[in-house]
MIDOSE-1310 file (N, C-alpha, C; in nm, 2 decimals, decimal comma, always signed):
residues 135
mdan	-0,57/+6,53/-11,24/-0,63/+6,64/-11,18/-0,60/+6,77/-11,26; -0,70/+6,85/-11,28/-0,68/+6,98/-11,35/-0,58/+7,07/-11,28; -0,50/+7,14/-11,36/-0,39/+7,22/-11,30/-0,44/+7,32/-11,20; -0,55/+7,39/-11,23/-0,60/+7,49/-11,14/-0,65/+7,43/-11,02
lkkq	-0,72/+7,32/-11,03/-0,78/+7,25/-10,91/-0,66/+7,20/-10,82; -0,56/+7,15/-10,89/-0,44/+7,10/-10,81/-0,38/+7,21/-10,74; -0,37/+7,33/-10,80/-0,31/+7,45/-10,74/-0,39/+7,49/-10,61; -0,52/+7,49/-10,63/-0,61/+7,52/-10,51/-0,60/+7,42/-10,40
vtsi	-0,60/+7,30/-10,43/-0,59/+7,19/-10,33/-0,45/+7,20/-10,26; -0,35/+7,23/-10,33/-0,21/+7,25/-10,27/-0,21/+7,37/-10,18; -0,27/+7,48/-10,22/-0,28/+7,60/-10,14/-0,35/+7,57/-10,01; -0,47/+7,50/-10,02/-0,54/+7,47/-9,90/-0,46/+7,38/-9,81
skgi	-0,39/+7,28/-9,87/-0,31/+7,19/-9,79/-0,20/+7,27/-9,71; -0,13/+7,36/-9,78/-0,03/+7,44/-9,71/-0,09/+7,53/-9,60; -0,21/+7,58/-9,63/-0,29/+7,65/-9,53/-0,32/+7,57/-9,40; -0,34/+7,44/-9,42/-0,37/+7,35/-9,31/-0,25/+7,33/-9,22
viyd	-0,13/+7,33/-9,29/-0,01/+7,31/-9,21/+0,02/+7,44/-9,13; -0,01/+7,56/-9,19/+0,01/+7,68/-9,12/-0,09/+7,69/-9,00; -0,21/+7,64/-9,03/-0,32/+7,64/-8,92/-0,27/+7,55/-8,81; -0,21/+7,44/-8,84/-0,16/+7,35/-8,73/-0,06/+7,42/-8,64
vvvm	+0,03/+7,49/-8,71/+0,14/+7,56/-8,63/+0,07/+7,66/-8,54; -0,02/+7,74/-8,60/-0,09/+7,84/-8,52/-0,16/+7,78/-8,40; -0,23/+7,67/-8,42/-0,30/+7,60/-8,31/-0,21/+7,55/-8,21; -0,09/+7,50/-8,25/+0,01/+7,45/-8,15/+0,06/+7,56/-8,07
vilf	+0,08/+7,68/-8,13/+0,13/+7,80/-8,06/+0,02/+7,84/-7,95; -0,10/+7,84/-8,00/-0,21/+7,87/-7,90/-0,22/+7,77/-7,79; -0,21/+7,64/-7,82/-0,21/+7,54/-7,72/-0,09/+7,56/-7,62; +0,02/+7,60/-7,67/+0,14/+7,62/-7,59/+0,11/+7,73/-7,49
iisq	+0,05/+7,84/-7,55/+0,03/+7,96/-7,46/-0,07/+7,93/-7,35; -0,17/+7,85/-7,38/-0,27/+7,81/-7,28/-0,23/+7,68/-7,20; -0,11/+7,64/-7,22/-0,06/+7,52/-7,14/-0,13/+7,39/-7,17; -0,18/+7,37/-7,29/-0,25/+7,25/-7,32/-0,17/+7,17/-7,43
lnkp	-0,05/+7,21/-7,46/+0,03/+7,14/-7,56/+0,09/+7,02/-7,50; +0,05/+6,90/-7,54/+0,11/+6,78/-7,49/+0,11/+6,68/-7,61; +0,18/+6,57/-7,59/+0,20/+6,48/-7,71/+0,07/+6,42/-7,76; -0,03/+6,38/-7,68/-0,15/+6,33/-7,74/-0,23/+6,44/-7,81
mvmg	-0,23/+6,56/-7,77/-0,30/+6,67/-7,84/-0,23/+6,69/-7,97; -0,10/+6,70/-7,98/-0,03/+6,72/-8,10/-0,05/+6,60/-8,20; -0,05/+6,48/-8,14/-0,08/+6,36/-8,23/-0,22/+6,37/-8,29; -0,31/+6,41/-8,20/-0,45/+6,42/-8,25/-0,46/+6,53/-8,36
lifg	-0,40/+6,64/-8,33/-0,41/+6,75/-8,43/-0,34/+6,71/-8,56; -0,23/+6,65/-8,56/-0,16/+6,60/-8,68/-0,25/+6,49/-8,75; -0,30/+6,40/-8,68/-0,38/+6,29/-8,73/-0,50/+6,34/-8,80; -0,57/+6,43/-8,73/-0,69/+6,49/-8,78/-0,67/+6,58/-8,91
slia	-0,56/+6,65/-8,90/-0,52/+6,74/-9,02/-0,48/+6,66/-9,14; -0,41/+6,55/-9,12/-0,37/+6,46/-9,23/-0,49/+6,40/-9,30; -0,59/+6,36/-9,21/-0,71/+6,30/-9,27/-0,79/+6,41/-9,34; -0,79/+6,53/-9,28/-0,87/+6,64/-9,35/-0,81/+6,67/-9,49
ilaf	-0,68/+6,67/-9,50/-0,61/+6,69/-9,63/-0,65/+6,58/-9,72; -0,64/+6,45/-9,67/-0,68/+6,34/-9,76/-0,82/+6,35/-9,81; -0,91/+6,38/-9,71/-1,05/+6,39/-9,75/-1,08/+6,50/-9,85; -1,01/+6,61/-9,83/-1,02/+6,73/-9,93/-0,97/+6,69/-10,07
rlma	-0,86/+6,62/-10,07/-0,81/+6,57/-10,20/-0,90/+6,47/-10,27; -0,96/+6,38/-10,18/-1,06/+6,29/-10,24/-1,18/+6,36/-10,29; -1,22/+6,46/-10,22/-1,34/+6,54/-10,27/-1,31/+6,61/-10,40; -1,19/+6,66/-10,41/-1,15/+6,73/-10,54/-1,15/+6,63/-10,65
inie	-1,10/+6,51/-10,63/-1,09/+6,41/-10,73/-1,24/+6,36/-10,77; -1,32/+6,35/-10,67/-1,46/+6,30/-10,68/-1,54/+6,41/-10,76; -1,52/+6,53/-10,73/-1,59/+6,64/-10,80/-1,55/+6,64/-10,95; -1,42/+6,64/-10,97/-1,37/+6,64/-11,11/-1,43/+6,52/-11,19
sslt	-1,43/+6,40/-11,13/-1,48/+6,28/-11,19/-1,63/+6,29/-11,22; -1,70/+6,34/-11,12/-1,85/+6,36/-11,14/-1,88/+6,46/-11,25; -1,80/+6,57/-11,26/-1,83/+6,67/-11,36/-1,80/+6,61/-11,50; -1,70/+6,53/-11,51/-1,67/+6,46/-11,64/-1,78/+6,37/-11,68
kave	-1,83/+6,29/-11,58/-1,95/+6,20/-11,61/-2,07/+6,28/-11,65; -2,09/+6,39/-11,58/-2,21/+6,47/-11,61/-2,20/+6,53/-11,75; -2,09/+6,57/-11,80/-2,07/+6,63/-11,93/-2,09/+6,52/-12,04; -2,04/+6,40/-12,00/-2,06/+6,29/-12,10/-2,20/+6,23/-12,10
ggks	-2,29/+6,28/-12,02/-2,43/+6,24/-12,03/-2,47/+6,15/-11,92; -2,39/+6,11/-11,83/-2,42/+6,02/-11,73/-2,46/+6,09/-11,60; -2,57/+6,17/-11,61/-2,61/+6,25/-11,50/-2,64/+6,17/-11,37; -2,70/+6,06/-11,39/-2,73/+5,97/-11,27/-2,60/+5,91/-11,22
kakl	-2,51/+5,88/-11,30/-2,38/+5,82/-11,26/-2,30/+5,93/-11,18; -2,31/+6,05/-11,23/-2,24/+6,16/-11,16/-2,30/+6,18/-11,02; -2,43/+6,18/-11,01/-2,50/+6,20/-10,89/-2,47/+6,09/-10,79; -2,47/+5,96/-10,84/-2,43/+5,85/-10,76/-2,29/+5,86/-10,71
gmmf	-2,20/+5,90/-10,80/-2,06/+5,92/-10,76/-2,04/+6,02/-10,65; -2,11/+6,13/-10,66/-2,10/+6,23/-10,56/-2,16/+6,18/-10,42; -2,27/+6,11/-10,43/-2,32/+6,05/-10,30/-2,23/+5,95/-10,24; -2,17/+5,87/-10,32/-2,07/+5,77/-10,27/-1,95/+5,84/-10,21
gfts	-1,90/+5,94/-10,28/-1,78/+6,02/-10,23/-1,81/+6,08/-10,10; -1,93/+6,14/-10,08/-1,97/+6,20/-9,96/-1,98/+6,10/-9,85; -2,04/+5,99/-9,88/-2,06/+5,88/-9,78/-1,92/+5,83/-9,73; -1,84/+5,81/-9,83/-1,70/+5,75/-9,80/-1,63/+5,85/-9,71
rvvi	-1,64/+5,98/-9,73/-1,57/+6,08/-9,65/-1,62/+6,08/-9,50; -1,75/+6,07/-9,49/-1,82/+6,06/-9,36/-1,77/+5,94/-9,28; -1,76/+5,83/-9,35/-1,72/+5,70/-9,29/-1,57/+5,72/-9,25; -1,49/+5,78/-9,33/-1,35/+5,80/-9,29/-1,34/+5,89/-9,17
yavv	-1,42/+6,00/-9,16/-1,42/+6,08/-9,04/-1,47/+6,00/-8,92; -1,57/+5,92/-8,93/-1,62/+5,84/-8,82/-1,51/+5,74/-8,77; -1,44/+5,67/-8,86/-1,34/+5,58/-8,83/-1,22/+5,65/-8,75; -1,19/+5,77/-8,80/-1,08/+5,85/-8,74/-1,12/+5,89/-8,60
livs	-1,24/+5,93/-8,58/-1,28/+5,97/-8,44/-1,29/+5,85/-8,35; -1,33/+5,74/-8,40/-1,34/+5,61/-8,32/-1,19/+5,57/-8,28; -1,10/+5,58/-8,38/-0,96/+5,54/-8,35/-0,91/+5,64/-8,24; -0,94/+5,76/-8,25/-0,90/+5,86/-8,15/-0,95/+5,83/-8,01
vknp	-1,08/+5,79/-8,01/-1,14/+5,76/-7,88/-1,07/+5,64/-7,82; -1,05/+5,54/-7,90/-0,99/+5,41/-7,85/-0,84/+5,42/-7,82; -0,77/+5,51/-7,88/-0,63/+5,51/-7,86/-0,59/+5,63/-7,76; -0,53/+5,60/-7,65/-0,50/+5,70/-7,55/-0,39/+5,79/-7,59
ainv	-0,31/+5,75/-7,69/-0,20/+5,83/-7,74/-0,25/+5,95/-7,83; -0,38/+5,94/-7,87/-0,43/+6,05/-7,96/-0,55/+6,11/-7,89; -0,54/+6,24/-7,88/-0,64/+6,32/-7,81/-0,76/+6,34/-7,91; -0,88/+6,32/-7,86/-1,00/+6,33/-7,95/-1,02/+6,47/-7,99
lgta	-1,01/+6,56/-7,89/-1,03/+6,71/-7,92/-0,93/+6,75/-8,02; -0,80/+6,71/-8,01/-0,70/+6,75/-8,11/-0,74/+6,70/-8,25; -0,79/+6,57/-8,25/-0,83/+6,52/-8,38/-0,94/+6,60/-8,44; -1,04/+6,63/-8,36/-1,16/+6,71/-8,41/-1,11/+6,85/-8,46
igli	-1,02/+6,91/-8,39/-0,96/+7,04/-8,43/-0,89/+7,02/-8,56; -0,82/+6,91/-8,58/-0,75/+6,89/-8,71/-0,85/+6,86/-8,82; -0,96/+6,79/-8,79/-1,06/+6,75/-8,89/-1,13/+6,88/-8,95; -1,15/+6,98/-8,86/-1,22/+7,10/-8,91/-1,13/+7,20/-8,98
stql	-1,00/+7,16/-8,98/-0,90/+7,26/-9,04/-0,93/+7,30/-9,18; -0,98/+7,21/-9,26/-1,00/+7,24/-9,40/-1,11/+7,35/-9,41; -1,22/+7,34/-9,34/-1,32/+7,44/-9,34/-1,27/+7,57/-9,29; -1,20/+7,57/-9,18/-1,15/+7,70/-9,13/-1,05/+7,77/-9,22
vili	-0,96/+7,69/-9,28/-0,86/+7,75/-9,37/-0,93/+7,81/-9,49; -1,03/+7,74/-9,55/-1,10/+7,80/-9,66/-1,17/+7,92/-9,62; -1,24/+7,92/-9,51/-1,31/+8,04/-9,46/-1,21/+8,16/-9,44; -1,10/+8,13/-9,38/-1,00/+8,24/-9,35/-0,94/+8,29/-9,48
kksv	-0,91/+8,20/-9,57/-0,85/+8,23/-9,70/-0,95/+8,32/-9,78; -1,07/+8,28/-9,79/-1,17/+8,36/-9,87/-1,21/+8,49/-9,80; -1,22/+8,50/-9,67/-1,27/+8,62/-9,61/-1,16/+8,72/-9,57; -1,04/+8,67/-9,55/-0,93/+8,76/-9,51/-0,82/+8,78/-9,61
idkf	-0,76/+8,67/-9,64/-0,64/+8,67/-9,72/-0,67/+8,72/-9,86; -0,77/+8,67/-9,93/-0,81/+8,71/-10,06/-0,85/+8,86/-10,07; -0,91/+8,91/-9,96/-0,95/+9,05/-9,96/-0,83/+9,14/-9,95; -0,73/+9,10/-9,87/-0,61/+9,18/-9,86/-0,53/+9,18/-9,99
aerr	-0,53/+9,07/-10,06/-0,47/+9,06/-10,19/-0,54/+9,14/-10,29; -0,67/+9,14/-10,29/-0,75/+9,23/-10,38/-0,73/+9,37/-10,35; -0,72/+9,42/-10,23/-0,69/+9,56/-10,20/-0,55/+9,60/-10,25; -0,45/+9,51/-10,22/-0,32/+9,53/-10,27/-0,31/+9,55/-10,42
nri	-0,38/+9,47/-10,49/-0,38/+9,48/-10,64/-0,45/+9,61/-10,69; -0,54/+9,66/-10,61/-0,61/+9,79/-10,65/-0,51/+9,91/-10,63; -0,42/+9,90/-10,54/-0,33/+10,01/-10,51/-0,23/+10,03/-10,62
């Protein structure tokens, strides 16, 4: 994996861990922090990190194929990668539904962590860093 891409993926993964801690604090404040919820949150977040890393690897591989002239192979690879991530998400949610030790809502909150962390990072944290650099 490219060094810059690896740095970005690691940064987002660390952000997901911070997100989990913040969500747990919020759940504690609203008295919804229990073992199944925590297990669901951790389970969902781990799968979200895995899926994000798989997406990064898939994008890098597809770009390499596209540069080498295999545009159709790159497109097929991207479609396969997307489909495999959706199947992973479906299996994770089904496991959460079937297993009473894992809260489905906690799992769903964990699964959306990647999107929320990227959104927060781009809209808030990067803007503060940009302002600080201008001063």
